[in-house]
RODO-2510 file (C-alpha; in nm, 4 decimals, decimal comma):
residues 535
     n   res          X          Y          Z
     1     m     1,2129    -2,9668     0,5719
     2     a     0,9614    -3,2426     0,5451
     3     n     0,9064    -3,4052     0,2113
     4     p     0,6562    -3,2162    -0,0046
     5     k     0,2969    -3,3282     0,0192
     6     t     0,0568    -3,3155    -0,2681
     7     v    -0,2982    -3,2061    -0,3045
     8     d    -0,5165    -3,2528    -0,6059
     9     a    -0,5464    -2,9739    -0,8539
    10     p    -0,8968    -2,8306    -0,8955
    11     s    -1,1300    -3,0915    -1,0410
    12     s    -1,2932    -2,8493    -1,2810
    13     p    -1,0550    -2,7818    -1,5738
    14     e    -0,9509    -2,4318    -1,6527
    15     p    -1,0877    -2,3149    -1,9874
    16     a    -0,8640    -2,3426    -2,2879
    17     q    -0,9470    -1,9881    -2,3979
    18     p    -0,9205    -1,7023    -2,1556
    19     p    -1,2676    -1,6298    -2,0214
    20     s    -1,2000    -1,2633    -1,9577
    21     g    -1,1550    -1,1583    -2,3205
    22     g    -1,0241    -1,2656    -2,6613
    23     n    -0,6948    -1,0759    -2,6302
    24     p    -0,5411    -1,1070    -2,2831
    25     w    -0,3064    -0,8118    -2,3405
    26     l    -0,6036    -0,5812    -2,4019
    27     v    -0,7553    -0,7135    -2,0804
    28     l    -0,4277    -0,6252    -1,9071
    29     l    -0,4467    -0,2706    -2,0435
    30     a    -0,8111    -0,2300    -1,9421
    31     v    -0,7660    -0,3432    -1,5817
    32     s    -0,4370    -0,1539    -1,5509
    33     l    -0,6139     0,1734    -1,6247
    34     g    -0,8379     0,1169    -1,3266
    35     v    -0,5513     0,0372    -1,0917
    36     i    -0,3504     0,3314    -1,2333
    37     m    -0,5991     0,5578    -1,0565
    38     v    -0,5090     0,3980    -0,7246
    39     m    -0,1363     0,4296    -0,7938
    40     l    -0,1638     0,7911    -0,9060
    41     d    -0,3655     0,8658    -0,5954
    42     g    -0,1045     0,7061    -0,3717
    43     t     0,1896     0,8956    -0,5193
    44     v     0,0259     1,2367    -0,5469
    45     v    -0,1106     1,2333    -0,1917
    46     g     0,2451     1,2120    -0,0569
    47     i     0,3362     1,5222    -0,2564
    48     a     0,0161     1,7045    -0,1578
    49     n     0,0337     1,6343     0,2177
    50     p     0,2475     1,9366     0,3156
    51     v     0,0173     2,1711     0,1215
    52     i    -0,2951     2,0068     0,2666
    53     q    -0,1466     2,0608     0,6118
    54     r    -0,0958     2,4308     0,5448
    55     d    -0,4290     2,4963     0,3685
    56     l    -0,6548     2,3019     0,6055
    57     g    -0,4532     2,3418     0,9252
    58     a    -0,4305     1,9631     0,9536
    59     s    -0,2324     1,8022     1,2316
    60     l     0,0117     1,5166     1,1827
    61     s    -0,2568     1,2837     1,3189
    62     d    -0,5026     1,4200     1,0597
    63     l    -0,2564     1,3542     0,7779
    64     q    -0,1873     1,0052     0,9081
    65     w    -0,5612     0,9458     0,8990
    66     v    -0,5750     1,0681     0,5386
    67     t    -0,3423     0,7747     0,4641
    68     s    -0,4416     0,5272     0,7343
    69     g    -0,8177     0,5738     0,6945
    70     y    -0,7797     0,4760     0,3306
    71     l    -0,5607     0,1776     0,4217
    72     l    -0,8033     0,0739     0,6956
    73     a    -1,0957     0,0627     0,4532
    74     l    -0,8886    -0,1388     0,2073
    75     a    -0,7654    -0,3824     0,4706
    76     v    -1,1113    -0,4469     0,6147
    77     f    -1,2881    -0,4969     0,2816
    78     l    -1,0387    -0,6442     0,0359
    79     i    -1,0962    -1,0165     0,0941
    80     t    -1,4729    -0,9668     0,1064
    81     a    -1,4481    -0,7701    -0,2186
    82     g    -1,2566    -1,0580    -0,3777
    83     k    -1,5325    -1,2970    -0,2730
    84     l    -1,7959    -1,0655    -0,4195
    85     g    -1,6101    -1,0838    -0,7504
    86     d    -1,5990    -1,4636    -0,7360
    87     l    -1,9735    -1,4707    -0,6746
    88     f    -2,1162    -1,1877    -0,8856
    89     g    -1,8498    -1,1591    -1,1545
    90     h    -1,5134    -0,9837    -1,1485
    91     k    -1,5995    -0,7551    -1,4395
    92     r    -1,9059    -0,6179    -1,2655
    93     v    -1,7244    -0,5638    -0,9351
    94     f    -1,4257    -0,4089    -1,1145
    95     l    -1,6429    -0,1578    -1,2988
    96     i    -1,8287    -0,0604    -0,9801
    97     g    -1,4937    -0,0109    -0,8071
    98     v    -1,3570     0,2059    -1,0883
    99     g    -1,6687     0,4236    -1,1057
   100     g    -1,6916     0,4668    -0,7290
   101     f    -1,3219     0,5461    -0,6957
   102     a    -1,3460     0,8189    -0,9595
   103     v    -1,6577     0,9751    -0,8037
   104     t    -1,5138     0,9794    -0,4505
   105     s    -1,1903     1,1287    -0,5866
   106     v    -1,3906     1,4214    -0,7234
   107     g    -1,5660     1,4467    -0,3865
   108     i    -1,2291     1,4701    -0,2089
   109     g    -1,1335     1,7586    -0,4342
   110     l    -1,4582     1,9288    -0,3299
   111     s    -1,4169     1,8611     0,0442
   112     q    -1,3903     2,2339     0,1254
   113     q    -1,7182     2,3035    -0,0558
   114     l    -1,8882     2,0078     0,1129
   115     a    -1,7827     2,1400     0,4539
   116     d    -1,9348     2,4785     0,3659
   117     v    -2,2805     2,3313     0,2954
   118     i    -2,2951     2,0511     0,5569
   119     p    -2,3315     2,1883     0,9130
   120     g    -2,0756     2,0619     1,1611
   121     l    -1,8481     1,9086     0,8969
   122     s    -1,4899     2,0334     0,8804
   123     p    -1,2846     2,0230     0,5586
   124     v    -1,0403     1,7794     0,7203
   125     g    -1,3290     1,5601     0,8383
   126     a    -1,4782     1,5561     0,4886
   127     l    -1,1390     1,4711     0,3391
   128     i    -1,0800     1,1795     0,5771
   129     g    -1,4351     1,0441     0,5420
   130     l    -1,4186     1,0476     0,1622
   131     r    -1,0753     0,8839     0,1714
   132     v    -1,2290     0,5968     0,3701
   133     l    -1,5088     0,5666     0,1109
   134     q    -1,2486     0,5830    -0,1653
   135     g    -1,0676     0,2939     0,0028
   136     l    -1,3832     0,0818    -0,0058
   137     f    -1,4152     0,1292    -0,3820
   138     g    -1,0432     0,0685    -0,4245
   139     a    -1,0941    -0,2610    -0,2413
   140     l    -1,3531    -0,3606    -0,5006
   141     l    -1,1400    -0,2977    -0,8062
   142     q    -0,7968    -0,4288    -0,7025
   143     p    -0,8637    -0,8014    -0,6341
   144     a    -1,1046    -0,8072    -0,9283
   145     a    -0,8278    -0,6755    -1,1544
   146     l    -0,5861    -0,9485    -1,0413
   147     a    -0,8539    -1,2173    -1,0825
   148     l    -0,9251    -1,0983    -1,4369
   149     l    -0,5552    -1,1244    -1,5177
   150     r    -0,5360    -1,4697    -1,3579
   151     s    -0,8151    -1,5972    -1,5816
   152     a    -0,6980    -1,4141    -1,8952
   153     f    -0,3432    -1,5487    -1,9067
   154     p    -0,2366    -1,9131    -1,9204
   155     g    -0,0024    -2,0253    -1,6428
   156     e     0,3160    -2,0085    -1,8466
   157     k     0,2543    -1,6436    -1,9405
   158     l     0,1322    -1,5193    -1,6033
   159     n     0,4852    -1,4158    -1,4952
   160     q     0,5190    -1,2019    -1,8087
   161     a     0,1759    -1,0509    -1,7469
   162     m     0,2668    -0,9670    -1,3875
   163     g     0,5914    -0,8090    -1,5059
   164     a     0,4073    -0,5974    -1,7632
   165     w     0,1493    -0,5141    -1,4964
   166     g     0,4291    -0,3893    -1,2715
   167     a     0,5779    -0,1817    -1,5557
   168     i     0,2452    -0,0121    -1,6270
   169     i     0,1958     0,0624    -1,2602
   170     g     0,5567     0,1835    -1,2442
   171     l     0,4869     0,4215    -1,5327
   172     s     0,1853     0,5643    -1,3527
   173     s     0,3908     0,5937    -1,0341
   174     a     0,6620     0,7744    -1,2305
   175     a     0,4084     1,0196    -1,3688
   176     g     0,2396     1,0666    -1,0318
   177     p     0,5052     1,2734    -0,8476
   178     i     0,5630     1,4986    -1,1499
   179     v     0,1954     1,5453    -1,2369
   180     g     0,1076     1,5815    -0,8703
   181     g     0,3889     1,8279    -0,8010
   182     l     0,2977     2,0358    -1,1068
   183     l    -0,0722     2,0426    -1,0152
   184     v    -0,0079     2,1241    -0,6488
   185     e     0,2355     2,4009    -0,7377
   186     k     0,0513     2,5551    -1,0337
   187     v    -0,3159     2,4753    -0,9624
   188     s    -0,4158     2,3371    -0,6200
   189     w    -0,3903     2,0248    -0,4074
   190     e    -0,7544     1,9469    -0,4930
   191     s    -0,6656     1,9065    -0,8594
   192     v    -0,4515     1,5993    -0,7876
   193     f    -0,7731     1,4134    -0,7046
   194     f    -0,9688     1,5510    -0,9997
   195     i    -0,7281     1,3795    -1,2419
   196     n    -0,8821     1,0448    -1,1475
   197     a    -1,2062     1,1419    -1,3224
   198     p    -1,0843     1,1206    -1,6865
   199     v    -0,8761     0,8097    -1,6111
   200     g    -1,1822     0,6473    -1,4556
   201     i    -1,4024     0,7269    -1,7532
   202     i    -1,1537     0,5711    -1,9961
   203     a    -1,1150     0,2639    -1,7739
   204     l    -1,4929     0,2201    -1,7575
   205     l    -1,5334     0,2420    -2,1351
   206     m    -1,2500    -0,0034    -2,2034
   207     g    -1,3752    -0,2405    -1,9349
   208     v    -1,7259    -0,2497    -2,0787
   209     l    -1,6017    -0,3075    -2,4341
   210     i    -1,3058    -0,5435    -2,3808
   211     i    -1,3565    -0,7533    -2,0682
   212     r    -1,5895    -1,0529    -2,0742
   213     d    -1,7191    -1,1559    -1,7352
   214     n    -1,6039    -1,4549    -1,5335
   215     r    -1,7128    -1,5927    -1,2006
   216     a    -1,6957    -1,9094    -0,9931
   217     q    -2,0150    -2,0863    -1,0964
   218     t    -1,9993    -2,3240    -0,7998
   219     l    -2,0511    -2,0449    -0,5437
   220     s    -2,4078    -1,9731    -0,4420
   221     r    -2,3793    -1,7565    -0,1302
   222     i    -2,1562    -1,5228     0,0663
   223     d    -2,0274    -1,6301     0,4050
   224     w    -2,1704    -1,3319     0,5923
   225     p    -2,0674    -1,4519     0,9411
   226     g    -1,7144    -1,4841     0,8027
   227     v    -1,7372    -1,1325     0,6560
   228     v    -1,8427    -0,9874     0,9904
   229     l    -1,5783    -1,1740     1,1927
   230     l    -1,2908    -1,0964     0,9524
   231     s    -1,3920    -0,7324     0,9085
   232     g    -1,4180    -0,6888     1,2846
   233     a    -1,0788    -0,8527     1,3391
   234     m    -0,9086    -0,6410     1,0726
   235     f    -1,0674    -0,3244     1,2075
   236     a    -0,9560    -0,4026     1,5644
   237     l    -0,5984    -0,4731     1,4515
   238     v    -0,5505    -0,1710     1,2268
   239     w    -0,7364     0,0653     1,4610
   240     s    -0,5230    -0,0378     1,7583
   241     i    -0,2042     0,0136     1,5584
   242     i    -0,3116     0,3535     1,4281
   243     k    -0,4222     0,4773     1,7705
   244     a    -0,1412     0,3202     1,9773
   245     p     0,1000     0,6152     1,9333
   246     e    -0,1701     0,8436     2,0762
   247     w    -0,2963     0,6102     2,3512
   248     g     0,0338     0,4378     2,4304
   249     w     0,1218     0,0761     2,3558
   250     g     0,0597    -0,0274     2,7149
   251     d    -0,2712     0,1586     2,7449
   252     s    -0,5805    -0,0458     2,8303
   253     q    -0,7555     0,0711     2,5108
   254     t    -0,4695    -0,0493     2,2896
   255     i    -0,4493    -0,3804     2,4731
   256     g    -0,8279    -0,4140     2,4583
   257     f    -0,8426    -0,3727     2,0817
   258     l    -0,5509    -0,6110     2,0300
   259     a    -0,7252    -0,8658     2,2524
   260     g    -1,0434    -0,8117     2,0513
   261     f    -0,8472    -0,8844     1,7349
   262     a    -0,7125    -1,2096     1,8836
   263     v    -1,0608    -1,3257     1,9878
   264     l    -1,2231    -1,2329     1,6566
   265     i    -0,9522    -1,3878     1,4399
   266     a    -0,9690    -1,7103     1,6431
   267     a    -1,3469    -1,7160     1,6001
   268     f    -1,3030    -1,6503     1,2273
   269     v    -1,0591    -1,9399     1,1831
   270     f    -1,2921    -2,1719     1,3739
   271     w    -1,5911    -2,0673     1,1650
   272     q    -1,4001    -2,1060     0,8380
   273     s    -1,3269    -2,4684     0,9295
   274     k    -1,7012    -2,5306     0,9727
   275     a    -1,8623    -2,3096     0,7083
   276     r    -2,0063    -2,4776     0,3998
   277     q    -1,8725    -2,2099     0,1661
   278     p    -1,6098    -2,0224     0,3709
   279     l    -1,5025    -1,6690     0,2936
   280     v    -1,1338    -1,7713     0,2973
   281     p    -1,0951    -2,1475     0,2445
   282     l    -0,8250    -2,2526     0,4892
   283     s    -0,7077    -2,5053     0,2297
   284     l    -0,5379    -2,2136     0,0520
   285     f    -0,2811    -2,1988     0,3295
   286     r    -0,1871    -2,5642     0,2928
   287     n     0,0270    -2,4316     0,0131
   288     v     0,3260    -2,2975     0,2061
   289     s     0,4157    -2,0668    -0,0821
   290     i     0,0796    -1,8885    -0,0548
   291     s     0,1243    -1,8504     0,3216
   292     i     0,4798    -1,7202     0,2910
   293     g     0,3854    -1,4973    -0,0018
   294     t     0,1209    -1,3328     0,2166
   295     v     0,3711    -1,2670     0,4958
   296     l     0,6288    -1,1410     0,2433
   297     m     0,3829    -0,8925     0,0989
   298     m     0,2912    -0,7651     0,4443
   299     m     0,6498    -0,7216     0,5659
   300     v     0,7732    -0,5571     0,2465
   301     a     0,4833    -0,3101     0,2515
   302     f     0,5655    -0,2405     0,6179
   303     a     0,9233    -0,1483     0,5301
   304     m     0,8494     0,0488     0,2159
   305     f     0,5290     0,2425     0,2813
   306     g     0,6063     0,3044     0,6472
   307     a     0,9395     0,4691     0,5723
   308     m     0,8329     0,6449     0,2520
   309     f     0,5507     0,8302     0,4307
   310     f     0,8023     1,0866     0,5563
   311     l     0,9873     1,1614     0,2328
   312     g     0,7433     1,4303     0,1212
   313     f     0,8057     1,6187     0,4460
   314     f     1,1811     1,5730     0,4065
   315     f     1,1974     1,7150     0,0558
   316     q     0,9487     1,9997     0,1042
   317     g     1,0086     2,0777     0,4717
   318     v     1,3716     2,0142     0,5629
   319     h     1,5145     2,0361     0,2128
   320     g     1,2941     2,3315     0,1145
   321     l     1,1953     2,2079    -0,2322
   322     s     0,8783     2,3031    -0,4188
   323     p     0,6127     2,0320    -0,4730
   324     l     0,7237     1,9880    -0,8351
   325     d     1,0906     1,9603    -0,7428
   326     a     0,9991     1,7112    -0,4691
   327     g     0,8149     1,5050    -0,7292
   328     l     1,1174     1,5118    -0,9564
   329     r     1,3357     1,3876    -0,6694
   330     m     1,1157     1,0770    -0,6355
   331     l     1,1050     1,0140    -1,0115
   332     p     1,4097     0,7798    -1,0246
   333     m     1,2361     0,5236    -0,8037
   334     s     0,9122     0,5233    -0,9990
   335     a     1,0884     0,5296    -1,3362
   336     g     1,3137     0,2425    -1,2276
   337     m     1,0054     0,0255    -1,1761
   338     i     0,9267     0,0530    -1,5467
   339     v     1,2466    -0,1373    -1,6215
   340     a     1,2636    -0,3491    -1,3064
   341     s     0,9114    -0,4964    -1,3055
   342     p     0,9170    -0,6751    -1,6442
   343     l     1,2761    -0,7827    -1,5771
   344     a     1,1610    -0,9304    -1,2460
   345     g     0,8846    -1,1212    -1,4232
   346     l     1,1337    -1,2714    -1,6689
   347     l     1,3803    -1,3672    -1,3950
   348     i     1,1124    -1,5301    -1,1829
   349     g     1,0001    -1,7292    -1,4857
   350     k     1,3553    -1,8509    -1,5519
   351     i     1,5091    -1,9097    -1,2096
   352     g     1,2061    -1,9081    -0,9802
   353     p     1,0930    -1,6715    -0,7068
   354     k     1,3226    -1,7866    -0,4255
   355     i     1,6550    -1,6470    -0,5477
   356     t     1,4980    -1,3549    -0,7319
   357     m     1,3075    -1,2280    -0,4307
   358     a     1,5933    -1,2934    -0,1878
   359     v     1,8321    -1,0846    -0,3998
   360     g     1,5639    -0,8170    -0,4371
   361     l     1,5200    -0,7924    -0,0614
   362     v     1,8954    -0,7631    -0,0019
   363     i     1,9037    -0,4793    -0,2579
   364     t     1,6040    -0,3234    -0,0802
   365     a     1,7869    -0,3399     0,2530
   366     g     2,0894    -0,1711     0,0948
   367     s     1,8677     0,1026    -0,0459
   368     m     1,6986     0,1641     0,2896
   369     f     2,0390     0,1823     0,4586
   370     l     2,1596     0,4431     0,2076
   371     m     1,8440     0,6466     0,2779
   372     s     1,9270     0,6333     0,6475
   373     q     2,2507     0,8155     0,5605
   374     l     2,0942     1,1013     0,3601
   375     s     2,2012     1,4449     0,4738
   376     i     1,9862     1,7559     0,5024
   377     d     2,1378     1,9002     0,1841
   378     a     2,1457     1,5711    -0,0135
   379     s     2,1891     1,6306    -0,3858
   380     f     1,9686     1,4859    -0,6599
   381     v     2,2298     1,2188    -0,7352
   382     e     2,2675     1,1232    -0,3687
   383     s     1,8939     1,0635    -0,3307
   384     s     1,8547     0,9053    -0,6758
   385     i     2,0954     0,6160    -0,6113
   386     p     1,8937     0,4605    -0,3250
   387     f     1,5680     0,5282    -0,5105
   388     v     1,6838     0,3394    -0,8196
   389     l     1,8120     0,0556    -0,6023
   390     l     1,4772     0,0452    -0,4236
   391     a     1,2938     0,0059    -0,7547
   392     f     1,5118    -0,2897    -0,8543
   393     g     1,4839    -0,4364    -0,5055
   394     m     1,1101    -0,4056    -0,4498
   395     s     0,9903    -0,5038    -0,7974
   396     p     1,0968    -0,8728    -0,7736
   397     v     0,9238    -0,8989    -0,4360
   398     f     0,5948    -0,7459    -0,5434
   399     v     0,5863    -0,9398    -0,8711
   400     g     0,7008    -1,2640    -0,7070
   401     a     0,4699    -1,2481    -0,4051
   402     t     0,1727    -1,1585    -0,6244
   403     e     0,2466    -1,4469    -0,8610
   404     i     0,2882    -1,6863    -0,5675
   405     i    -0,0416    -1,5910    -0,4021
   406     v    -0,2653    -1,5440    -0,7055
   407     g    -0,0968    -1,7922    -0,9393
   408     n    -0,1052    -2,0830    -0,6956
   409     a    -0,4694    -2,0393    -0,5972
   410     p    -0,7392    -2,2410    -0,7760
   411     i    -0,9011    -2,0414    -1,0554
   412     e    -1,2380    -2,0393    -0,8755
   413     l    -1,0729    -1,8696    -0,5761
   414     s    -0,8693    -1,6171    -0,7734
   415     g    -1,0747    -1,3264    -0,6398
   416     v    -1,0171    -1,4349    -0,2801
   417     a    -0,6452    -1,4743    -0,3524
   418     g    -0,6301    -1,1287    -0,5086
   419     g    -0,8027    -0,9828    -0,2042
   420     l    -0,5624    -1,1697     0,0243
   421     q    -0,2623    -1,0291    -0,1608
   422     q    -0,3909    -0,6730    -0,1538
   423     s    -0,5081    -0,6987     0,2070
   424     a    -0,1623    -0,8142     0,3157
   425     m    -0,0105    -0,5121     0,1400
   426     q    -0,2499    -0,2607     0,2965
   427     v    -0,2223    -0,4072     0,6471
   428     g     0,1559    -0,4007     0,6149
   429     g     0,1454    -0,0395     0,4975
   430     a    -0,0820     0,0625     0,7848
   431     l     0,1430    -0,1194     1,0318
   432     g     0,4524     0,0493     0,8893
   433     t     0,2993     0,3978     0,8883
   434     a     0,1795     0,3655     1,2481
   435     i     0,4766     0,1848     1,4024
   436     l     0,7524     0,3703     1,2199
   437     g     0,5636     0,6936     1,2868
   438     a     0,5756     0,6127     1,6579
   439     v     0,9453     0,5250     1,6315
   440     m     1,0196     0,8517     1,4564
   441     a     0,8149     1,0585     1,7037
   442     a     0,9939     0,8983     1,9984
   443     e     1,3350     0,9678     1,8434
   444     i     1,2425     1,3316     1,7779
   445     s     1,1295     1,3740     2,1406
   446     s     1,4542     1,2194     2,2566
   447     k     1,6905     1,4206     2,0372
   448     l     1,5273     1,7646     2,0079
   449     p     1,6190     1,8903     2,3589
   450     g     1,9821     1,8028     2,2951
   451     y     1,9861     1,9997     1,9690
   452     l     1,8218     2,2967     2,1417
   453     g     2,0973     2,2916     2,4020
   454     p     2,0679     2,4892     2,7279
   455     a     1,7773     2,6865     2,5817
   456     a     1,5596     2,3744     2,6081
   457     q     1,5447     2,4175     2,9859
   458     a     1,3801     2,7576     2,9464
   459     i     1,1158     2,6415     2,6960
   460     p     0,7772     2,5574     2,8554
   461     a     0,6669     2,1957     2,8101
   462     e     0,3693     2,3015     2,5949
   463     q     0,5900     2,4946     2,3521
   464     l     0,8438     2,2119     2,3417
   465     s     0,5606     1,9769     2,2444
   466     l     0,4663     2,2155     1,9621
   467     l     0,8265     2,2122     1,8397
   468     e     0,8234     1,8296     1,8412
   469     k     0,5078     1,8326     1,6277
   470     a     0,6704     2,0810     1,3901
   471     a     0,9734     1,8542     1,3657
   472     a     0,7471     1,5633     1,2648
   473     f     0,6360     1,7751     0,9656
   474     g     0,9968     1,8400     0,8692
   475     g     1,0171     2,2035     0,9739
   476     l     0,8565     2,5091     1,1274
   477     p     0,5326     2,6615     0,9895
   478     a     0,5734     2,9108     0,7059
   479     d     0,4512     3,2022     0,9232
   480     t     0,7161     3,1442     1,1924
   481     p     0,8990     3,4728     1,2708
   482     q     1,2437     3,4840     1,1178
   483     q     1,4173     3,5418     1,4507
   484     l     1,2554     3,2328     1,6058
   485     r     1,3261     3,0310     1,2918
   486     a     1,6953     3,1199     1,3150
   487     m     1,7046     3,0142     1,6818
   488     v     1,5267     2,6753     1,6713
   489     g     1,5000     2,5879     1,2995
   490     p     1,8284     2,3917     1,2765
   491     a     1,7432     2,1927     1,5905
   492     v     1,3984     2,1015     1,4526
   493     n     1,5463     1,9930     1,1198
   494     n     1,8201     1,7855     1,2797
   495     a     1,5710     1,6105     1,5090
   496     f     1,3569     1,5239     1,2054
   497     m     1,6575     1,3804     1,0250
   498     d     1,7438     1,1598     1,3231
   499     g     1,3877     1,0303     1,3346
   500     m     1,3781     0,9625     0,9609
   501     h     1,7177     0,7909     0,9718
   502     l     1,6007     0,5590     1,2498
   503     a     1,2831     0,4722     1,0560
   504     f     1,4914     0,3733     0,7539
   505     l     1,7283     0,1676     0,9701
   506     v     1,4320    -0,0255     1,1105
   507     s     1,3116    -0,0811     0,7526
   508     t     1,6592    -0,2089     0,6644
   509     g     1,6353    -0,4735     0,9342
   510     i     1,2821    -0,5716     0,8283
   511     a     1,3962    -0,6199     0,4679
   512     l     1,6864    -0,8444     0,5743
   513     l     1,4622    -1,0559     0,7983
   514     t     1,2108    -1,0889     0,5155
   515     a     1,4847    -1,2117     0,2802
   516     v     1,5275    -1,5149     0,5049
   517     l     1,1606    -1,6070     0,4555
   518     t     1,2085    -1,6421     0,0806
   519     l     1,4310    -1,9454     0,1436
   520     f     1,1169    -2,1392     0,2403
   521     v     0,9210    -2,0584    -0,0763
   522     k     0,8377    -2,3625    -0,2879
   523     a     0,6400    -2,2176    -0,5727
   524     g     0,5153    -2,4587    -0,8343
   525     r     0,2923    -2,3564    -1,1223
   526     k    -0,0160    -2,5717    -1,1245
   527     t    -0,0982    -2,7486    -1,4468
   528     e    -0,4158    -2,9383    -1,5199
   529     g    -0,4086    -3,2871    -1,3826
   530     a    -0,0788    -3,2456    -1,2029
   531     p    -0,0357    -3,2501    -0,8288
   532     v     0,0314    -2,9262    -0,6534
   533     h     0,3437    -2,9285    -0,4345
   534     v     0,2926    -2,7596    -0,1024
   535     g     0,5306    -2,7234     0,1866
***
C-alpha cells in the first residue's frame, strides 16, 4: 500500500465538555431507549410475519414489502436525516423521530380498522404504507442518536460507549422474540406494534430532560439538489433490487432502474464536488477506513438480514413451533449480543478494529455454515450453537464499523456519518432480503419437482406454482386437507430447507469475502491538533 497521507483535523476544536449533556452515560441511556423501539420492531416483525400472513391473507411479496418498504424508506432518507440533525440540532430531530415512530407503530396495529373506514384501502396496503412512514421516522432518530453519542463521549471512551450501546440493543433484541412471541400467541400480532408506545413516551421524556442540543453552527442551508439526486438514486437502486425477482434480472424495467441509479449517483457525485455545502462531503471518503467501514456494514447486513428473514418461517412453518417457542429459539443469538458487544468494544480499543473484525467475520462465516446444515427437526441445542456464534461474530463488526465511520468523521459531520452508517446497513439488508429471496425461490423451483417425484408430472403448472409459494412460507396453509398435506407436505418442507440452506451458504461466502476487506482498515482516532491518517 502507498504510504499514509495526512489531512488536517477539523480547525474548530471539539468542546472539552460533552455538549449533549452533563453525564454522557445518561445520554447513552436516553438515546438507546429510542433506538430500542427500532430493534424491538425488527425482531418482533420476524416472529409476527407467519401470523400476519394467515390473518391478512398476505402473499410472500406482501411480507417482503412489509420489511423492504421499511428498509427502502430508511435507505432513501437516512443521510438526509443526518444532515437535518447537523443543521437543526440532533436533539430536536431525535425527539421528532421517536415521537413519529411511536405514533406510526400504533397506526400499524390499527391497520385493519383504518382499512375499514378508508374506502379502497386494504389491511395489507395500510400495513405496508405505515411501515414506510415508520421507516422515515426511524431514519430521523437513528443517525441523530449516533451523533449525540459521538458528541457526548470523548474519543478514548467512544469504543466503550459503542460496546455498551451494542449491549443495550442486544438486550432489547433478546427481549424482542420472547415478548413478540408471547404477544402474538396470547394477544394478537397487532400488539407487538403497540408496545412501542410506552417505550416511545419514556424515551421522549428522558430526551427532553437529559439531552442538551448540539448542532454544526457553520451550516446554514441544506443541499436540496443533493437530497433529490441521492434520494432518487437510492430509490432506483433499492426498488430495482426488490422488484427484480418479480420482473426478472434481465427485464428492461430492472435494467432501466439500475441504469437510472447509475446516472443519478454519477450526477450526485458531480454535484457534491461543486456544491458549496454538500449533503455528503466527498472529503469523508478520503479516509479509507470510513470508505471500507461503509462497505463492511453493507456486506455484513446483506449476509445477516438477508438470511435471517427466513428463520421465522422455518421455526413456525417447517418446524411447527408456536410463536413463543420460535422466539425462544432465537433468544441465544440476541442474548449473546449482551455479552459480545461490550467485549467487542474493549477488544477494538486494545488491539484495533482490523484483527477484531476479521476474526468476527470468520466466526460469522462459521455460524452461517452451521445454519446451512440445520435439519428439519433440529433441536434447541443444535440451533443455539450457530446463533451464539453469530452473536460473537457480528458484534465486533457492527461495533467496529460504526466506530470507524462515526468516530473518524469530523464532529460537525457526525450526523452525516451516522446517516451513512445506518444507510449502508439498510441498503445491505434490502439487498440481502431481495437477492437471497430470489436465490431461495429459484432453488425451491428447481428442487420441488424432484421431491414430488412422478406425481409432479400430473400436477398442473398453476398448482405447482402455488406449491412453490407455499414452500417459500415454510409449509402448506393451515386449512390444507390432511390427505393432501400427507401427499405433498414433506416435499414442500424439503424444498424449503434446500432453499434456506443455499441462502446461508451464500451468506457464508459473503462473510468470508468481507473478512478480507478488514485487512485494509487503517483506523486512527483523531485527536485535536494531530493529523488524521487516511489510506
